[in-house]
DRENDO-1510 file (C-alpha; in Angstrom, 1 decimal, always signed):
<recs>
REC; n; res; u; v; w
REC; 1; UNK; -95.2; -4.2; +94.1 .
REC; 2; UNK; -93.9; -3.6; +90.4 .
REC; 3; UNK; -94.4; -0.9; +88.5 .
REC; 4; UNK; -97.9; -1.4; +86.2 .
REC; 5; UNK; -96.8; -0.7; +82.6 .
REC; 6; UNK; -100.2; -0.8; +81.1 .
REC; 7; UNK; -101.8; +1.2; +83.4 .
REC; 8; UNK; -98.9; +3.8; +82.7 .
REC; 9; UNK; -99.9; +3.8; +79.1 .
REC; 10; UNK; -103.3; +3.8; +80.3 .
REC; 11; UNK; -104.4; +0.3; +78.2 .
REC; 12; UNK; -105.6; -3.1; +79.1 .
REC; 13; UNK; -103.1; -6.3; +79.3 .
REC; 14; UNK; -104.8; -8.0; +76.0 .
REC; 15; UNK; -103.9; -4.3; +74.0 .
REC; 16; UNK; -102.3; -5.5; +71.1 .
REC; 17; UNK; -99.2; -3.7; +69.3 .
REC; 18; UNK; -101.0; -1.2; +67.5 .
REC; 19; UNK; -102.7; -0.3; +71.0 .
REC; 20; UNK; -99.3; +0.0; +72.5 .
REC; 21; UNK; -98.3; +2.4; +69.8 .
REC; 22; UNK; -101.3; +4.4; +69.7 .
REC; 23; UNK; -101.4; +4.9; +73.0 .
REC; 24; UNK; -97.6; +5.7; +73.8 .
REC; 25; UNK; -97.9; +8.5; +70.7 .
REC; 26; UNK; -101.0; +10.2; +72.2 .
REC; 27; UNK; -99.8; +10.6; +75.8 .
REC; 28; UNK; -96.3; +11.1; +75.0 .
REC; 29; UNK; -97.5; +14.0; +72.9 .
REC; 30; UNK; -100.1; +15.4; +75.8 .
REC; 31; UNK; -97.1; +15.3; +78.2 .
REC; 32; UNK; -93.8; +16.1; +76.4 .
REC; 33; UNK; -91.9; +18.6; +78.6 .
REC; 34; UNK; -91.5; +20.9; +75.9 .
REC; 35; UNK; -95.1; +21.9; +75.7 .
REC; 36; UNK; -96.5; +20.4; +78.7 .
REC; 37; UNK; -95.3; +22.9; +81.8 .
REC; 38; UNK; -97.4; +21.3; +84.5 .
REC; 39; UNK; -95.7; +19.8; +87.6 .
REC; 40; UNK; -95.0; +16.0; +86.8 .
REC; 41; UNK; -95.2; +16.2; +83.2 .
REC; 42; UNK; -91.5; +15.6; +82.9 .
REC; 43; UNK; -91.6; +12.0; +85.4 .
REC; 44; UNK; -95.0; +11.1; +83.7 .
REC; 45; UNK; -93.4; +11.6; +80.0 .
REC; 46; UNK; -89.8; +9.4; +81.5 .
REC; 47; UNK; -92.9; +6.8; +82.7 .
REC; 48; UNK; -94.2; +6.4; +79.5 .
REC; 49; UNK; -90.9; +5.9; +77.7 .
REC; 50; UNK; -90.0; +3.1; +79.7 .
REC; 51; UNK; -93.2; +1.6; +79.7 .
REC; 52; UNK; -93.2; +1.9; +75.6 .
REC; 53; UNK; -89.4; +0.6; +75.4 .
REC; 54; UNK; -90.8; -2.7; +77.5 .
REC; 55; UNK; -94.4; -3.6; +76.3 .
REC; 56; UNK; -92.9; -2.9; +72.2 .
REC; 57; UNK; -90.5; -5.1; +72.6 .
REC; 58; UNK; -91.6; -8.7; +72.5 .
REC; 59; UNK; -89.0; -10.3; +74.7 .
REC; 60; UNK; -89.1; -7.9; +77.1 .
REC; 61; UNK; -92.9; -7.9; +77.4 .
REC; 62; UNK; -93.0; -11.8; +77.7 .
REC; 63; UNK; -90.8; -11.4; +80.8 .
REC; 64; UNK; -92.8; -8.4; +82.2 .
REC; 65; UNK; -95.8; -10.3; +81.3 .
REC; 66; UNK; -94.8; -13.6; +83.2 .
REC; 67; UNK; -92.6; -12.2; +86.4 .
REC; 68; UNK; -93.7; -8.5; +86.5 .
REC; 69; UNK; -91.0; -5.2; +87.3 .
REC; 70; UNK; -89.1; -7.5; +89.4 .
REC; 71; UNK; -88.3; -10.6; +87.3 .
REC; 72; UNK; -87.8; -8.2; +84.5 .
REC; 73; UNK; -85.1; -6.1; +86.1 .
REC; 74; UNK; -83.8; -8.6; +88.6 .
REC; 75; UNK; -83.3; -11.1; +85.7 .
REC; 76; UNK; -84.7; -15.0; +85.8 .
REC; 77; UNK; -82.7; -18.0; +85.2 .
REC; 78; UNK; -83.2; -19.0; +81.8 .
REC; 79; UNK; -84.9; -22.4; +82.5 .
REC; 80; UNK; -87.9; -20.4; +83.7 .
REC; 81; UNK; -88.0; -17.7; +80.8 .
REC; 82; UNK; -89.5; -20.2; +78.1 .
REC; 83; UNK; -88.8; -19.4; +74.4 .
REC; 84; UNK; -88.5; -15.8; +73.6 .
REC; 85; UNK; -88.1; -14.0; +77.0 .
REC; 86; UNK; -85.8; -11.4; +78.3 .
REC; 87; UNK; -83.6; -13.4; +80.5 .
REC; 88; UNK; -80.9; -10.9; +81.5 .
REC; 89; UNK; -81.1; -7.7; +83.5 .
REC; 90; UNK; -83.2; -5.0; +82.3 .
REC; 91; UNK; -82.4; -1.3; +83.1 .
REC; 92; UNK; -84.1; +1.7; +81.2 .
REC; 93; UNK; -81.4; +3.7; +80.1 .
REC; 94; UNK; -83.5; +7.1; +80.5 .
REC; 95; UNK; -83.5; +9.1; +77.9 .
REC; 96; UNK; -86.9; +9.7; +76.9 .
REC; 97; UNK; -86.0; +12.3; +74.4 .
REC; 98; UNK; -84.4; +9.3; +72.3 .
REC; 99; UNK; -87.3; +7.0; +72.6 .
REC; 100; UNK; -89.6; +9.7; +71.2 .
REC; 101; UNK; -87.2; +10.7; +68.8 .
REC; 102; UNK; -87.1; +7.0; +67.6 .
REC; 103; UNK; -90.8; +6.7; +67.6 .
REC; 104; UNK; -91.6; +9.9; +65.6 .
REC; 105; UNK; -88.6; +9.2; +63.3 .
REC; 106; UNK; -86.7; +13.0; +63.4 .
REC; 107; UNK; -83.9; +14.9; +65.2 .
REC; 108; UNK; -86.9; +17.2; +66.0 .
REC; 109; UNK; -90.1; +16.0; +66.0 .
REC; 110; UNK; -91.8; +18.9; +67.3 .
REC; 111; UNK; -90.7; +20.2; +63.7 .
REC; 112; UNK; -94.0; +18.4; +62.5 .
REC; 113; UNK; -96.0; +20.9; +65.1 .
REC; 114; UNK; -95.8; +24.1; +63.5 .
REC; 115; UNK; -96.7; +26.3; +60.4 .
REC; 116; UNK; -93.5; +27.4; +57.7 .
REC; 117; UNK; -94.0; +30.8; +59.3 .
REC; 118; UNK; -93.2; +29.4; +62.5 .
REC; 119; UNK; -96.8; +29.7; +64.0 .
REC; 120; UNK; -98.6; +26.8; +65.8 .
REC; 121; UNK; -101.1; +24.7; +64.2 .
REC; 122; UNK; -104.6; +23.9; +66.4 .
REC; 123; UNK; -104.7; +20.6; +68.0 .
REC; 124; UNK; -106.6; +18.9; +70.6 .
REC; 125; UNK; -103.5; +17.6; +72.7 .
REC; 126; UNK; -103.4; +19.4; +75.9 .
REC; 127; UNK; -100.6; +21.7; +76.1 .
REC; 128; UNK; -99.2; +20.8; +72.7 .
REC; 129; UNK; -100.9; +23.1; +70.1 .
REC; 130; UNK; -100.1; +20.9; +66.8 .
REC; 131; UNK; -100.3; +18.5; +64.6 .
REC; 132; UNK; -103.8; +19.2; +63.3 .
REC; 133; UNK; -102.3; +20.2; +59.8 .
REC; 134; UNK; -99.3; +19.0; +57.6 .
REC; 135; UNK; -96.3; +20.8; +56.7 .
REC; 136; UNK; -95.0; +20.8; +53.6 .
REC; 137; UNK; -91.1; +20.2; +53.4 .
REC; 138; UNK; -89.2; +22.8; +51.2 .
REC; 139; UNK; -87.6; +21.4; +48.0 .
REC; 140; UNK; -84.2; +19.7; +47.9 .
REC; 141; UNK; -82.0; +20.4; +45.7 .
REC; 142; UNK; -78.8; +18.3; +44.3 .
REC; 143; UNK; -76.3; +19.0; +41.5 .
REC; 144; UNK; -76.7; +17.0; +38.3 .
REC; 145; UNK; -73.0; +17.1; +36.5 .
REC; 146; UNK; -73.2; +16.0; +32.9 .
REC; 147; UNK; -70.8; +16.1; +30.1 .
REC; 148; UNK; -71.1; +17.6; +26.8 .
REC; 149; UNK; -71.2; +14.4; +25.3 .
REC; 150; UNK; -74.0; +13.4; +27.6 .
REC; 151; UNK; -75.7; +16.9; +27.4 .
REC; 152; UNK; -74.9; +16.2; +23.1 .
REC; 153; UNK; -76.3; +13.0; +22.4 .
REC; 154; UNK; -78.8; +12.3; +25.8 .
REC; 155; UNK; -78.3; +9.8; +28.0 .
REC; 156; UNK; -80.0; +7.9; +30.7 .
REC; 157; UNK; -79.0; +8.6; +34.6 .
REC; 158; UNK; -79.9; +6.5; +37.8 .
REC; 159; UNK; -79.3; +8.1; +40.9 .
REC; 160; UNK; -79.6; +6.2; +44.3 .
REC; 161; UNK; -81.0; +8.4; +46.9 .
REC; 162; UNK; -81.9; +7.5; +50.7 .
REC; 163; UNK; -84.8; +9.0; +52.4 .
REC; 164; UNK; -87.2; +8.2; +55.6 .
REC; 165; UNK; -90.2; +6.4; +54.8 .
REC; 166; UNK; -93.1; +5.7; +56.9 .
REC; 167; UNK; -93.7; +2.0; +58.0 .
REC; 168; UNK; -97.1; -0.1; +57.8 .
REC; 169; UNK; -97.7; +1.1; +61.6 .
REC; 170; UNK; -98.2; +4.6; +60.3 .
REC; 171; UNK; -96.3; +6.0; +63.3 .
REC; 172; UNK; -92.6; +4.9; +62.9 .
REC; 173; UNK; -90.1; +5.2; +60.0 .
REC; 174; UNK; -87.1; +3.7; +58.6 .
REC; 175; UNK; -84.3; +4.7; +56.0 .
REC; 176; UNK; -85.1; +2.8; +52.6 .
REC; 177; UNK; -82.8; +3.6; +49.0 .
REC; 178; UNK; -84.8; +4.3; +45.9 .
REC; 179; UNK; -83.2; +4.8; +42.4 .
REC; 180; UNK; -84.3; +7.7; +40.4 .
REC; 181; UNK; -83.7; +7.6; +36.5 .
REC; 182; UNK; -83.2; +10.8; +35.2 .
REC; 183; UNK; -83.8; +10.8; +30.8 .
REC; 184; UNK; -81.4; +13.4; +29.9 .
REC; 185; UNK; -82.8; +15.0; +26.6 .
REC; 186; UNK; -80.2; +16.4; +24.3 .
REC; 187; UNK; -79.6; +19.9; +24.0 .
REC; 188; UNK; -80.2; +20.6; +27.8 .
REC; 189; UNK; -78.5; +24.0; +29.3 .
REC; 190; UNK; -77.3; +24.2; +32.2 .
REC; 191; UNK; -79.3; +25.3; +35.2 .
REC; 192; UNK; -82.0; +22.9; +33.6 .
REC; 193; UNK; -84.4; +21.5; +36.4 .
REC; 194; UNK; -85.6; +17.7; +37.1 .
REC; 195; UNK; -88.2; +17.3; +39.6 .
REC; 196; UNK; -89.3; +14.4; +41.5 .
REC; 197; UNK; -92.1; +15.4; +43.4 .
REC; 198; UNK; -92.5; +14.2; +47.2 .
REC; 199; UNK; -89.7; +11.9; +47.2 .
REC; 200; UNK; -88.2; +13.4; +50.3 .
REC; 201; UNK; -88.0; +11.8; +53.7 .
REC; 202; UNK; -91.8; +11.1; +54.5 .
REC; 203; UNK; -92.9; +11.8; +58.5 .
REC; 204; UNK; -96.4; +11.6; +60.1 .
REC; 205; UNK; -97.2; +15.1; +59.8 .
REC; 206; UNK; -95.7; +16.4; +56.8 .
REC; 207; UNK; -95.8; +16.4; +52.8 .
REC; 208; UNK; -92.3; +14.7; +51.7 .
REC; 209; UNK; -90.3; +17.7; +50.1 .
REC; 210; UNK; -89.8; +17.6; +46.1 .
REC; 211; UNK; -86.1; +16.7; +44.9 .
REC; 212; UNK; -84.9; +18.7; +42.5 .
REC; 213; UNK; -81.9; +18.0; +40.2 .
REC; 214; UNK; -80.0; +20.9; +38.4 .
REC; 215; UNK; -77.7; +20.1; +35.6 .
REC; 216; UNK; -74.4; +21.8; +35.5 .
REC; 217; UNK; -71.8; +20.9; +32.9 .
REC; 218; UNK; -68.3; +19.4; +33.3 .
REC; 219; UNK; -65.5; +21.0; +32.1 .
REC; 220; UNK; -64.9; +19.8; +28.8 .
REC; 221; UNK; -61.4; +19.6; +27.5 .
REC; 222; UNK; -62.1; +21.0; +23.7 .
REC; 223; UNK; -64.8; +23.1; +23.8 .
REC; 224; UNK; -66.5; +25.8; +26.2 .
REC; 225; UNK; -70.8; +25.8; +25.7 .
REC; 226; UNK; -72.2; +29.5; +25.1 .
REC; 227; UNK; -76.3; +28.7; +24.6 .
REC; 228; UNK; -75.9; +26.5; +22.1 .
REC; 229; UNK; -73.3; +27.3; +20.4 .
REC; 230; UNK; -69.5; +25.6; +21.0 .
REC; 231; UNK; -66.4; +27.2; +21.6 .
REC; 232; UNK; -62.8; +26.2; +20.5 .
REC; 233; UNK; -59.8; +28.1; +20.9 .
REC; 234; UNK; -56.9; +27.5; +18.3 .
REC; 235; UNK; -53.4; +28.2; +19.0 .
REC; 236; UNK; -51.2; +29.5; +16.0 .
REC; 237; UNK; -47.9; +31.0; +15.5 .
REC; 238; UNK; -48.0; +34.8; +13.9 .
REC; 239; UNK; -46.7; +33.2; +10.2 .
REC; 240; UNK; -50.0; +31.4; +10.0 .
REC; 241; UNK; -52.6; +34.2; +11.1 .
REC; 242; UNK; -50.6; +36.1; +8.2 .
REC; 243; UNK; -50.5; +33.5; +5.4 .
REC; 244; UNK; -53.6; +31.4; +6.0 .
REC; 245; UNK; -53.5; +27.8; +7.6 .
REC; 246; UNK; -56.3; +24.7; +8.1 .
REC; 247; UNK; -57.5; +23.9; +11.1 .
REC; 248; UNK; -58.9; +20.3; +12.5 .
REC; 249; UNK; -61.5; +20.3; +15.2 .
REC; 250; UNK; -62.8; +16.3; +16.2 .
REC; 251; UNK; -66.0; +17.1; +17.1 .
REC; 252; UNK; -68.3; +15.9; +19.9 .
REC; 253; UNK; -69.6; +13.1; +18.0 .
REC; 254; UNK; -66.1; +12.0; +16.7 .
REC; 255; UNK; -65.9; +13.7; +13.1 .
REC; 256; UNK; -62.4; +15.5; +12.2 .
REC; 257; UNK; -63.5; +18.9; +10.4 .
REC; 258; UNK; -60.7; +20.4; +8.3 .
REC; 259; UNK; -61.7; +24.1; +7.8 .
REC; 260; UNK; -59.5; +26.4; +5.8 .
REC; 261; UNK; -58.7; +30.0; +7.4 .
REC; 262; UNK; -58.2; +31.9; +4.5 .
REC; 263; UNK; -58.3; +35.4; +5.8 .
REC; 264; UNK; -55.5; +37.1; +8.0 .
REC; 265; UNK; -56.4; +36.3; +11.9 .
REC; 266; UNK; -56.5; +39.4; +13.6 .
REC; 267; UNK; -57.0; +39.2; +17.4 .
REC; 268; UNK; -60.9; +39.8; +17.0 .
REC; 269; UNK; -61.3; +37.4; +14.2 .
REC; 270; UNK; -63.4; +34.3; +14.6 .
REC; 271; UNK; -64.5; +31.6; +12.1 .
REC; 272; UNK; -68.2; +30.7; +12.2 .
REC; 273; UNK; -69.2; +26.9; +11.2 .
REC; 274; UNK; -72.6; +26.8; +11.0 .
REC; 275; UNK; -74.6; +24.1; +12.5 .
REC; 276; UNK; -71.6; +22.0; +14.1 .
REC; 277; UNK; -72.2; +23.3; +17.7 .
REC; 278; UNK; -75.1; +21.3; +20.0 .
REC; 279; UNK; -78.4; +20.3; +19.7 .
REC; 280; UNK; -81.5; +22.6; +20.3 .
REC; 281; UNK; -83.3; +20.8; +23.0 .
REC; 282; UNK; -86.9; +21.9; +21.4 .
REC; 283; UNK; -85.7; +20.4; +18.1 .
REC; 284; UNK; -82.4; +18.3; +18.6 .
REC; 285; UNK; -82.2; +18.1; +14.2 .
REC; 286; UNK; -81.1; +21.6; +14.8 .
REC; 287; UNK; -77.9; +22.6; +15.9 .
REC; 288; UNK; -75.9; +25.9; +16.8 .
REC; 289; UNK; -72.7; +27.1; +15.5 .
REC; 290; UNK; -69.0; +26.1; +15.9 .
REC; 291; UNK; -66.9; +29.0; +16.8 .
REC; 292; UNK; -63.5; +29.0; +16.4 .
REC; 293; UNK; -61.4; +31.7; +18.6 .
REC; 294; UNK; -57.7; +32.0; +18.1 .
REC; 295; UNK; -54.9; +32.6; +20.3 .
REC; 296; UNK; -51.9; +34.2; +18.4 .
REC; 297; UNK; -48.4; +33.5; +19.6 .
REC; 298; UNK; -46.0; +36.0; +18.8 .
REC; 299; UNK; -42.3; +35.4; +18.4 .
REC; 300; UNK; -40.1; +36.2; +21.7 .
REC; 301; UNK; -37.4; +37.5; +19.1 .
REC; 302; UNK; -36.0; +37.9; +15.6 .
REC; 303; UNK; -32.5; +38.0; +14.3 .
REC; 304; UNK; -31.9; +41.2; +12.3 .
REC; 305; UNK; -32.1; +39.4; +9.2 .
REC; 306; UNK; -35.7; +38.0; +9.9 .
REC; 307; UNK; -36.7; +41.4; +10.6 .
REC; 308; UNK; -35.5; +42.9; +7.3 .
REC; 309; UNK; -37.4; +39.9; +5.1 .
REC; 310; UNK; -40.4; +40.9; +7.3 .
REC; 311; UNK; -39.7; +44.9; +6.9 .
REC; 312; UNK; -39.5; +44.2; +2.9 .
REC; 313; UNK; -42.7; +41.6; +2.5 .
REC; 314; UNK; -44.9; +44.3; +5.0 .
REC; 315; UNK; -43.3; +47.5; +3.8 .
REC; 316; UNK; -42.8; +46.6; -0.1 .
</recs>
């Protein structure tokens, strides 16, 4: 006589798909060998996995219902199978843990049965003390790299994430994509955090994690940002440093500033141009400053004539 998969799952032959899932859920938790050390628990756990593997598949179930375990595992001719039957031979793969993980939707289903401090949660499932409370997953942080232009003007970024969501049956889960929209405000600084609450993986016994994007500034070819100020480095030779010159700076919004330098430029000299920095996040109509630093390039050598001219000019 063949095995009674319905009896293994403690359901009747009239059970629907929801009844099959509900019973497997209850019994698999009860007999899981990680928590049930009674003799025979592992064998029962494996039997439950095979029974669920068959009865949760409409084609396997149709063959089993008509021809029993012998017909399912021995194979039946297609003309006897009818529409939707499993006509090839069936062999259970033997990996009861895989069935359990696939059902609960996680690599470590028993992580759902413990508090964040590692303590077990009270439950009524035999040897398994857990599943009475939902645990909250820790926030998931992701870097959001933005250019200074993005942070100067503000922009909209759309980011696709893949996450595990619970299916309508409330027991199984699947991977689905979702688009998250971030409205970047002018003046945001590096380290600004944007939180999407409970957009992490879903599970039967967890509160999904918040997804947190942390602003990181991309390196800029002309400017270095310091708070709300922009720092620009101008490379000049010694002659310009002594007699004066003009600096041309292209701003983030595409304007060309022509800034006269009328003072002698020494190594610690900075030129501050008010209101040409980054917008303030609290009031984008206000801006920080543009700070021009100078890197003076000295000549590698001088001819005797040039030395004499410099000496006459500087020591006169």
